KEMIVO-788720 format. One line per 8 residues: number of its first residue (from 1); their letters; for each residue x, z, y of C-alpha. Coordinates in steps of 0.5 Angstrom, whole numbers, plus 500, padded with zeros to 3 digits. Layout:
N
NUM	A	X/Z/Y; ... .
This chain:
362
1	XXXXXXXX	949/847/228; 943/842/230; 940/842/236; 946/846/240; 952/844/244; 958/847/241; 962/852/246; 969/854/245 .
9	XXXXXXXX	971/859/240; 972/866/242; 976/870/237; 975/865/232; 968/865/232; 964/859/233; 959/859/240; 953/855/241 .
17	XXXXXXXX	948/854/246; 941/851/244; 938/845/247; 932/849/250; 937/853/254; 936/846/259; 929/848/259; 930/855/262 .
25	XXXXXXXX	935/852/267; 930/847/269; 925/852/270; 929/856/275; 931/850/279; 924/848/280; 920/855/281; 925/857/286 .
33	XXXXXXXX	925/850/290; 917/851/290; 918/858/293; 922/855/298; 929/856/297; 934/851/299; 939/848/294; 945/853/296 .
41	XXXXXXXX	940/859/294; 938/855/288; 945/854/286; 946/862/286; 940/863/282; 943/858/276; 950/861/277; 947/868/276 .
49	XXXXXXXX	943/866/270; 950/863/267; 953/869/269; 948/873/265; 949/869/259; 956/870/259; 954/878/259; 950/876/253 .
57	XXXXXXXX	955/873/249; 960/878/250; 954/883/248; 954/879/241; 961/879/241; 961/886/241; 957/886/234; 961/881/231 .
65	XXXXXXXX	968/884/232; 965/891/230; 962/888/224; 969/885/223; 972/892/223; 968/893/216; 970/886/213; 964/882/215 .
73	XXXXXXXX	965/875/218; 960/872/223; 958/865/222; 957/864/229; 953/866/236; 948/862/238; 945/863/245; 937/862/246 .
81	XXXXXXXX	933/862/253; 931/869/250; 938/872/249; 943/871/244; 944/872/236; 950/873/232; 949/871/225; 953/876/221 .
89	XXXXXXXX	954/875/213; 950/881/212; 949/888/215; 953/894/213; 950/898/208; 953/904/210; 949/908/215; 955/910/219 .
97	XXXXXXXX	958/903/219; 951/900/221; 951/905/227; 957/903/230; 955/895/229; 949/896/232; 951/900/238; 957/896/239 .
105	XXXXXXXX	953/890/243; 950/895/248; 956/899/249; 959/892/252; 954/892/257; 955/899/259; 963/897/260; 961/891/264 .
113	XXXXXXXX	956/896/268; 962/901/269; 967/895/271; 962/893/277; 960/900/279; 964/900/285; 960/895/288; 953/897/285 .
121	XXXXXXXX	954/904/288; 954/902/295; 949/896/294; 942/897/296; 936/893/293; 932/889/299; 926/893/301; 922/889/306 .
129	XXXXXXXX	920/884/301; 919/885/294; 921/878/292; 927/878/295; 930/882/290; 930/876/286; 934/872/291; 941/872/289 .
137	XXXXXXXX	947/870/294; 954/871/294; 953/878/297; 949/881/291; 951/877/285; 956/882/282; 952/888/284; 945/885/281 .
145	XXXXXXXX	949/883/275; 952/890/274; 945/892/274; 942/887/269; 947/889/264; 944/896/265; 937/894/263; 940/889/257 .
153	XXXXXXXX	943/896/254; 937/900/255; 932/894/253; 936/893/247; 936/900/245; 929/900/244; 928/903/237; 924/896/234 .
161	XXXXXXXX	927/891/230; 930/886/230; 933/889/237; 939/894/236; 935/900/237; 931/899/231; 938/898/227; 940/904/230 .
169	XXXXXXXX	934/908/228; 935/905/221; 942/908/221; 940/915/223; 934/915/218; 939/912/212; 943/918/213; 937/923/210 .
177	XXXXXXXX	933/918/206; 934/911/202; 935/905/206; 928/902/204; 924/908/206; 928/908/213; 927/901/214; 920/902/213 .
185	XXXXXXXX	919/907/218; 924/904/223; 919/897/222; 913/901/223; 916/905/230; 918/898/232; 911/895/231; 908/900/234 .
193	XXXXXXXX	912/899/240; 911/892/240; 903/893/240; 904/897/247; 908/891/249; 903/886/248; 897/890/251; 902/891/257 .
201	XXXXXXXX	903/884/257; 895/883/258; 895/887/264; 902/885/267; 908/881/265; 905/875/260; 912/875/257; 911/882/254 .
209	XXXXXXXX	906/879/249; 912/874/247; 917/879/246; 911/884/242; 910/878/237; 917/877/236; 918/884/235; 912/885/230 .
217	XXXXXXXX	915/879/226; 922/881/226; 920/888/224; 916/885/218; 921/880/216; 927/886/216; 922/891/212; 921/885/207 .
225	XXXXXXXX	928/883/206; 930/890/205; 925/891/200; 926/885/196; 934/887/196; 932/894/193; 928/890/187; 935/887/185 .
233	XXXXXXXX	939/894/184; 942/894/178; 942/887/176; 947/882/176; 948/874/176; 948/874/169; 940/877/169; 938/871/173 .
241	XXXXXXXX	942/865/170; 939/859/169; 942/855/163; 937/849/162; 938/845/169; 939/838/171; 945/834/172; 947/828/175 .
249	XXXXXXXX	954/824/173; 957/823/180; 957/815/179; 949/815/178; 945/812/183; 941/815/188; 935/811/185; 937/815/178 .
257	XXXXXXXX	936/822/183; 929/819/185; 927/818/178; 929/825/176; 926/828/183; 919/825/182; 919/826/174; 920/834/174 .
265	XXXXXXXX	920/840/178; 927/840/180; 929/840/187; 936/841/186; 941/838/181; 948/839/179; 953/833/180; 958/833/175 .
273	XXXXXXXX	965/829/174; 965/828/166; 965/835/164; 967/838/171; 962/840/176; 963/836/182; 958/837/187; 950/839/189 .
281	XXXXXXXX	945/834/190; 939/837/194; 932/833/195; 934/833/203; 941/830/201; 937/824/197; 932/823/202; 938/822/207 .
289	XXXXXXXX	942/818/202; 936/813/202; 936/812/209; 943/812/210; 946/809/204; 941/806/200; 938/807/193; 943/803/190 .
297	XXXXXXXX	949/808/192; 952/813/188; 950/820/188; 957/822/190; 957/819/197; 951/824/199; 953/830/195; 955/836/198 .
305	XXXXXXXX	962/838/194; 962/845/197; 961/849/190; 960/856/190; 962/860/184; 960/867/182; 962/872/176; 957/874/171 .
313	XXXXXXXX	958/881/173; 957/880/181; 951/884/183; 945/880/185; 944/883/192; 951/879/193; 948/872/191; 941/874/195 .
321	XXXXXXXX	946/874/201; 949/868/200; 942/864/199; 940/868/206; 946/865/209; 945/858/206; 938/856/204; 936/851/199 .
329	XXXXXXXX	942/850/195; 945/853/188; 951/857/186; 955/856/179; 956/862/175; 962/863/171; 963/867/164; 971/867/164 .
337	XXXXXXXX	973/860/165; 966/857/162; 961/855/166; 955/859/164; 949/856/168; 947/856/175; 942/860/180; 938/858/186 .
345	XXXXXXXX	934/862/191; 927/861/187; 930/864/181; 932/870/185; 925/870/188; 921/870/181; 926/876/179; 924/880/185 .
353	XXXXXXXX	916/878/184; 917/880/176; 921/887/178; 916/888/183; 910/888/178; 913/892/173; 914/897/178; 907/897/180 .
361	XX	905/898/173; 910/904/172 .
């Protein structure tokens, strides 16, 4: 993954830490030194943040392992300064399965809290100076870590997309209504809560403004994604097939690819070896190839040879999920053993727009 440091895999899942995490650590060091803390206490503060993000990683791992139970792979887990993200191939379509996957993350935080409960039960928060609550040392490190896990569980269960609580609400609603309507209601509830976050941020912690905007955008994106998928119900890969497409022989040069790129509307090309598909060449491949190989190099030196095939009868929702995970490419569609055509994400977007217009006219 670009702009991220790879950590050791956990349960076969790649884990990354985004480069912006260094900004968070730097901010913690500088602000606590400015508050007058010595290097020992600053070190404990940094260690606490690292421990917190271990808990965040375990939270995301809970989602990933619950999804694996239903045959859904996790592409990776990435840690950002604002939290972690487990990239599932897809969310479960069955409400009960989605409910289990959504609750698995907060459940991990509750388990961590229960493990640390003997330390939390005897712990007293400092009362002399409110600021002292945020000074971590060897005496309050584990109790505070347990307390923060309680807040992580509670915060993630707020019924607002894209947080776990929004998915829990959607799963519960989906047991009584269709998924699109359930998503719209859950997204509306989440956006209403997000507006309260924004207003509270103006009068309290400004970080709540950022969280509120994040929730508003996340809820809108989730609602639009589910609505788009609903427009594809009943359609197969054969319905979005593109049979008139540009090809390049693997021995053609990058200069030839540039000519095709500038001469038409195509941005992605199928590279062939004789009559057989060899790879995919996108506009980004061409640009990088010019910089690294030169325009005289053959296209096979920069093409992506990982080809993805679908059958003509594959539900189009599955093809859409593929593009959501791997944007900017094409898939090949077979009719038996014969290559029937290709599909790109623009094909599917156009079919969604056409079907949306048809439904509005119905």
